[in-house]
N, C-alpha and C positions, 0 to 999 in steps of 0.2 A: 860583216861590215861593222865597224865601230866608230863612235864619235868620241875621241879621246880613248878612254878605256871602257866606255859605256856601250853595250851592244845595241846596234840599230838594225831592225829587220830589213832584209833585202827584198827585192821585188818578188822573188820566188817564195819567200816566207810570207809575204802579204797575201799571195794567192792561196798558199796553204792555209793561212788563218781564215780566209774567206770560205774555203771549203769546210773547215771545222765549224764555222758559223752556220753554214747551210746544214751540216749534219746535226748541230744542236737544235735547230728549228725543226727539222724533219723528225727527229726522235720524239718530239712532244706533240706531233700532229694528232695522234689518237686522243690525247687529253684535250687538246683544243677543240676537236670535233665532237667529243662526247660531252663537253661542258666543264670548264674549270670553276673553281670557287675558293672558299676560304675555310680556315680551320683554327680551332683553339685560340691561341694568342692573337691571331689576326683580328678577331672580333674586338678585342680590347684596344688594339692600336687604331683600328678604323673608327671606333666609337669616340676615342679621345680627340679626334679631329673636330668633333662637334661639341664635346663636353668641356674640353680644356682649351682648344684653339689650334690655329694654324702653326705648323712646325713644332707641335707638341705631341706627336703621335706616340713616341717612345716615352716610357715612364722615367722619372728622375732616378729611380733606383737602378735603372739600366745604365745610366751614365756612370754611376759609381762602380758597378760590377763589370760592365763591358762597354767602355766608352766608344770603341769603334763600332760595335753593334748598334749602340744608341744613335750614332751619326748616320749609319746606313739606313736604319729604320726610319729615322726622322725625315730624311730626304725622300726615300722611296714611297712611304705611305702618304706623305704630303703631296707628292707628285702624281702617283698612280691612283690613290684613293681606292674605291671599290670596283675598279675596272679589271675584272679577273683576267680577261684576255691580254690586256697590257701587262699584267703581272707575269703571265707565262712567257711572253716575249722578252720581258726584262730579265727574267731568270735565265732564259736561253742565251741572252747576251752575256750575262755574268758567267755562265758555264763555258761560253766560247772563250772568254778572257782566260779562264782557268786552263782550258785545254790548250790554248795558244801558248800560255806561259810554260805549261808542261812540255810541249813540243820544243820550245826554244831552249829550255834547260837540257832536255835529253839529247838534243842535237849536238850539244857541246861534248857529250860523252860517248855517243854511239852514232851509227849511220843515220842520216836524215830520214830515210824511208822507215827505219825501225822506230825512230822517234815519232813519226807521223802515225804509224800503225798503233803505237801505244796510246797516243792521244785519242784516236778513233775508238779503240777498245774501251777506254775510260768513258767516252760518251755513250757507247753501246751498253755498258754494264748496267743492269737494273738494280744493283745493290746500293744505289744512292738516289733512288727515284725522288725522294723528298726534296733533294736539291733542285729539282726541276718543277716541282708542283706545289710546294709549301712556301708561300711568301715570307713567313716569319724566319726561315732559315737563310734568307738572302745574305745576311752578314757572314755566315759560315763560308759561302762561296767566295765572297770578297776576301775573307781571311785566308782561304786557300790560295787565291790568286796572289795576294801580297806575300805569302810564304814563298811561292815559286819565283816571284819577281826578286825577292830578297836573295834566294839562292843564285839566281842568274847574275845579280849584281856582285855577289861574293866571288863567283867564279870569274868575274871580269875585273878582279882585284879591287873591288870597292867594298871591302869588308864592313866598314862602318855604315855606309849607306844601305848595304844589304841587311845589316842588323836592325837598322831603323825600320825598314820595310817589314821584316819579320815581327818586330815589336808591334807595329801597327796591325799586322795580321793577328797577333796575339790579343790585342785589344778588342778584336772582333770575336775571337774564340781562343781561349788560352791553350787549346790543344796544339796550336801552331808553334808554340815557343820551343818545346823540346826538339822536334825535328829541325827547327831552324838553328838551334844551338849546336846540335850534333853536326849539321851540315857545315856550319862555320868552322868547327874544329877539324872536320875531315878535309875540307877544302884548303885550309891553311897548312895542315900537317902533311897531307897526302899530295895535294896539287901545288903546294908552295905559294898559295895566293895570299898576298898582303904581307905586311910586316908583323912581327910579334906584338908590337905596340898596338897596331890596328886590330889584331885578333883579340887582345885583351879588352880593348875599348868596346868592340862589337859584342863580346861575350857579356860585358858588364851591362850594356844596354838591354840585352835580352833578359838577363837575370833580374835587373831592376824592374822591367816590365812585368815579369812573373811575380815579383814581390808585391808590386802595386795591385795586381789582380787578386792576390791572397788577402789583402786588407778588407776588400768587400767582395767575398766570393758569391757567385751566383747561387750556389746551393750550400746551405749550412749542413753540418754533420747530421742533424736530426731529420733533414728532408731528403737524404740520399736514398735513392731507390736502387737497390742492388739487384741487377739482373744476373746473368751467368756468362762466363767466357765460352760456354758451349755454343753460343750463337755465332761465334766469330768465324770458325772454319766453314760451316755451311753457308754463311752469309757471303763468303768470298769465293768458295770453290765447290758449292753444291746446291742445296735447296734454295739458297738465296738468288740463284741465277735462273732457276726454272721451276715450274710447278709440277713437272713430270718426274715422279720418283726415280724411274729407271734412268732418265737423262741425268738427274742429279747424282746418282751413283756413278755413272760413267764419267762425269766431270770430276768428281772427287778422286776417282782412281787415276784419271789422266793427270790431274794436278800432282798427286802423290808420286807417280812415276817420273813426271817432269822435274820435280824438285830433287828427287834422289839422283836423277841423271845429271842435273846441274851441279850437285854437290860432288859427285864422283869426278866429273870433268874438272871442276875447280881444284880438287885435291891432286889431280894429275897435272896441274900446272896450265890448264887450258881455260882459266877463268879470268883472263886479263880484262882490264877496264874496257867497257864497250861491247864485250862479247855476249853471246846468248846466256851462258852460265852466270856472268856478272849481272845481267839484267834480272834474271830470276832471283838471285840471292839478294841483290840490292832491293828488289821489290819486297821481299820478305822483311828486310830491315825497315823499310818505309812503313810497312804494315805494323810492325812491332812498335815503332816510335809513334805512329798515329793512334794506336790503341792504348799505349801505356798510361796516358792521363786518365783513362776511364777505369783504372783499377778499382776504385771505390764506387763506381757507377757503371757497371758492365751493361751492355745493351740488353734490353728486356726481350728483344726479338730481332730478327734479321730482315724484317719486311715492314713496310708502312712507315710511320713517323719515326720509329726507332732507328731506321737506317741512316739517319743524319749523323749518327755516331761514326759512320764509316767515311766521313768527308775526306780524311787524309788516307786512311787505310785502303780505300777503293782505288786510289792512285797506285799504291803498292801492288794490289791484285792485278791491275791492268798491266803493270810491268811484268809480273810473274807469268800471266797468260801469254803476253807477247813473246817473252823469252822462251817459253815452252814451244810456241808455234815456230819460232826461229830455229830451235833445235831440230824440230821435225823437218823444216824447210832445208836445212843443211844436209839431211839424209836423203830426202826424196821430195821434190817440189810438187809432184802430182798429188801425193797423199796429203801434204801440207795444205795445198789449195782446196782439196775436197773437204778436209776437216775444218779449215778456216771458214769456208762458206757455210758449212753446217752449224758451226759455232755462232756465226753472225746471225743466221736465221733463227737459231734458238733464242739468242738474246733479244732479237727484235720481237719475237712472239711473246716473250716474258714481259717486255716493256709494255706491249699492248694490254696484257692482262693486268699488270700492276697499275697502269694508268687508268684502266677501267674502274678499279677499286677506288682510286682517288676521286674520280669524277662522280661515281655513284654516291659516295659519302658526302661530297661537296654539295650535291643537289638536294640532299635530304633535309638539311637544316632550314634553308629558306622555305621549302615546301611545308615542313612541320610548323614553323612559326606562322606562316600565312594561314594555315588550317586552324590553328589555335585562335587567331584573330577572327576568322570567319565564323567559327562555331560559337565562340564565347564573347566576342567583342572585347570586353574588359574581363579577363578570366579571374576567378577567385584565387587568392594567393595560396590557398590550400590545394589547388589542383595539382595532381601528380601526373606527369607525362613519363611513361616508362614501358615496361618494368626497368629496363636499363637503356642507356644510350647505345643505339646500334652502331656497329663498326664493320669494316670489311677489309680483310687482308692487312690487319694491323693499323688501319687508318681510322681515326676518330675525328669528327668534325666539331664536336661541342662538349663542353663540361659545364656543370652548373655554375662554376665560378665566372664563366663568360656569358651566361644566359642573357642578362640585361643588356650587355654590350651588343650581342647578336640581334636582339629584338630592336634595338635602337638603329642598327645599321640596315636591317632588312625591312622593318616596318616604319621606321622614322620616329619611333617612340618606345620607351622602355616598358616591358610588361613584366609582372611579377607572378610567377608560379613555380612549382617544384619540378626540377629535372632529376628524377630519382636514379639512383645508382645500383639498386638491388631490388629483387622481387619482394622481399620483406618490407622494405621502405615504401614501395609502391602500394602494396596491399594494406598497409597500416593506415587506412583512411577510408571514408565511406565510398561505396561503389560509384556514386554519382560524381565523385572527385577523382576517379581513376580513368585514364584514357591512354591507349597504347599509341606508339609511333605508327604502327601499321594502320590503325583506324584513321589517324590524321593524314597520313600520306595517301590513303585511298580516297580522301575527299576531293583531291584535285582542285584545290582552291588557288588557281593561278593568279587571280587578280589581287 
């Protein structure tokens, strides 16, 4: 159904979107039950509500580097404040919007059931858990949703308005711009969407948005942390989807066979738009476009906070896995059903494990800070809490840079002491000024 040339969801689509919303909430139940919390940059934004004022949660530098992210953070932190459960539900709502947009886009190219399964697989995949648990990455989910809405508008012959949506998504996270630009070109040249003039205007909008982002980059060249591209394949097709080594190997082998099969079928002329081979190969292209902007800042890991780098590429991997499942379904439905059920069970189990990591780390920081206050009252500035900040599964809740912000949020006042980053730094002080995280967490100072 369309209003003019703008797509309007039908009643069936609304029911489907409601189902995706239910799935987005159910998938984070383990995190909600174990206890959600805050991490790293969250502490700074929450503290600014008290130190700077209402509607000032996001820093001014954020407005210059990522104005869309600044707007999202300003609204959400001001509205939700330090209510961790509300944050998880808000992130679930944002993930629902992204999954719904993905479904509506794919439904225009392939079968509705295949589009729905792809959206559900994306919700199930644990390789972007941070998008469901880390409040500070909410702008990334908004950016992904705007990218998908932009593609939907472009395929509805609204190239300029689609480009505007992509540009707004890029203002949330610049990674959205390259996939949006390629989508615009492909839809115009391949699907005949829009006029040449509209295509050039749309392309100019996206390019200008990218140039504006380059004026005030989030990371300068000296601060780039180089990871490794070796994290990418495991993060999408192996160890990033399960903690069981044998299962990770089986997944990697299955993915390799499925991709080769899709390539062979495509070369034999059976890769028409909307088919299973097309879904696999297009998914790989989406992965490549979503990861290309990280060429100078590869992911440092495929688990924990680093998986936010997979915000776009995880969509591509969902397409690949769905396409592989569809290839098997076309051969034998019984085997496909059994394998699909096993795959879903494996992903659900991994989600529980990953979310347990996030919860355990989230609960450590408030417990440690309250224990410092209980034991020392006003701790000496030379006190060292260490030896290092504990983490789990690639998740870290605190950095010394955000220490005073965290104490202000948790205790209502800033405390000054050292949060050491190495054993040497921790031991380079008198013993009476050394205290470990384990000691503090054992004090059980709940009040």
